[in-house]
N, C-alpha and C positions, 0 to 999 in steps of 0.2 A: 786612790790615794791610800797610802799605809797608815796603819795605826799610831805611827810614831809620829807622822805629819800631823794627823787629827789632833794627838795628844799636844803637841806644840802650838798648833792653832788655837785650841783651847786654854792653853797656858797664858797665851796673849789676852784672851777675853777676860781670864780670871785676874791678872795683874792689872789690867785696866779697866776693871768693872765699876770702880767708884768713879775715875773720869767719865767713863761713857754714861753712868748713871746721871752725874752732875751736869753733864752738857745736855743731856736729853730734858731733863727737869728746868733748867735755866733757860733752855731754847724755847719749851712750851710756855714757859712763864713769859717770855719775851714776846710771844705770838699773841698770847691772851692780852698783854699789856697793848700790843699793835691794835687789838680790836676795841679799846675802851674810849679812845678820843684821839684828836688830831695830833696834840703833842704826844700821847701815849704811842701812837702810831709810828711817829718818827723815831722815839727812844727804843720801842721795840723793834723796829727794822733793823736799827744800827746794833741792837744788842744781840738779835738773832745771827746777823751777818758776823760780828766778831766771835761770837760763840764757836761757830763753825769752822772759821779760819784759825781761830785759837787751838782748838783741838787738832786740826789738821797740820800743826807745827809741832804741838807736844808730842803727839804719837811717834813719828819718826826721829824727833831729837832725842827722846829718852828711851825709846823703844830700841834704837838701833845705835845711834852716835853716843849716847852716854853709857850704854852697856859695855860699847867697844873701848870707850875712855877708861873705863872702871875695870876693864878686863874681866867683866862678868861673863861675857860671852865665851870664855875659854872652856866652860863645861860642855860645849858643843863638841870639842875634840873627843870627849868621850862617849858620844853617841854614834851609833851604827848608820851616820850619814854621811855624805860627802858635803863639803862647804857650799855647793850649789843647791843641793837639798835643803840644808839648814835655811839659806836665803830665800828659798821659794816658800818654806813653810812660815819664816818670819814676815815675808812680804805678805803672804795671804792672811795671815794672823792680823797684821796691822791695817791692812786694807779693810778686813771685816770689822776691826774694833771702829774704823771710822765711817763705815758704810751703814752700820746701826744707827747712830744719831742723825748722820746725813739724811738719810732715807727718812725717818720719823720726823725730822724738823723740815724737811722739804715738803713732805706730804703735808704737814701742819700749815705750812704757807700757802701752799695751793687751796686748801679748804677754806683757809683766811680769806683769799680773794675771792672765791666762788660763794661764800656765805655771807659776807660783809656787803650790806647794799651801798655802803660809801666808797667801796673799792669796785672800779669798773673791771670787769671780766677781761678787758683787753689788755690788762697786765700779765694776765696768766702766760703767755708765750716768754714775756720777759723774767718772770720768775722761774720757769723751767729751764731757760738758758744761763739764768745766774747760778741755779743749783748744779746744773751741768759744768758750769766754768769751774765751781768750788771743789767738787771730786776731782776734776782734771788738774787743778791747782795743786791738790793733794796728792795727786799721782807723781807729779814732777818733784815736789819736796821729798817723798818716799823714794824716789829714783836717785836722787840726789845723794839721800843719806846711806843708801846701799852701794852706792860706787864709790862715794869720796869717802876719805879717811881723815883730810885736811878740814880742821874745825872752821877755818877762815871760810875755804870754799863752801862749805855747807851753810854757814851764815849768810853768805852772799846769795846763795840760793833762796834761803828763806826771806831775805829781804827784797829780791827781786820778785818773787810769786806774790809776795803782800803788795808790793806796789802796784803789780798786775791787776790786783782787785780794785783798786782806785781807776785805773785806766779802763778796765772792762767797764765799770759802772759808765763812765762819762763818754767814752767810744762807741760801744755797743747801743746804749740808750739812746744816742744821738743818731743813730742811723735811721734815715727816713722811713725804710721798710719795717721799722721797728716802732720808733717814736710816734709816728704818724697814727697808729692804732691803738696806743696804750690806753687811750680815754674811751675807746669803742664800748659798746655794750655786749659785744661778743668777742671771744678770743679770734685773732688772724693768724692762722698759721700758714704766712706766706714763703716764698722762696728764701728770702732773706733768713728768716727765723731757721728753717731748715740747713741752711748753709752754714750758719754759726753754729748749730746742733752738731753737724757732720765734722767741722773742725775740732769741737770739742771731744768727741768721740775719737777722733784721730790723734789727739794730744794724749789722753787718756790711755789709749792702746800703745801708743809709741813708748811712753812712759814706763809702763807695766811690762813691756817685752823686752827693752832695752836691758835691765837687769839680768833677765833670763838668758839673754844672749851672752852678755859680757862676762858676770862672774862665773859660769862653768870654765873659763879660758884662765881664770886665775888660780893661783897655787891654794889660797885660802882666803875665806871670806873674812876672817877675824883682821 
């Protein structure tokens, strides 16, 4: 990785530092709230999920689409990088910006499940699958923002991916191989759990690989 690429990635972290810090603070606060009472658990879980989904939309929308819309990406033309190289640096930077709060808040959720006596450890596989879905979902929004210049199309991607969050909760949680064990005293990592996890990894890989294949064939990223 070149020094210029590292500089561009660091730039994304710097520009989004307050968003990242706010998401981490609010997310940890929501996890703490989830540990206080039954009502606090419901509010905390909803807040935790909302925070991760929201930052997963804000980063691509403002980090790519809004900069393209405001023509603030024009400075990239003065850099000794191709459009594809700049797009890769942009994607890596935004992915890292999302990964930091996602990892910390996902780890906090795992600790909550394992530490709280009122939450069965059987919930752990579902929490892991939900966290995996959220980063895969973000990768699709990021992919759309990188490849699409139409605001209507990007908004459509955001709407569809947000709808998929609810669908995931309803569909995956109702799968017998998962739902039958959420109340168990120990986590059950069966074939169903691993299958869903593999699908999530496949979606994540596809969404991150597609821009790397398509953008180099374009005349410009801007």
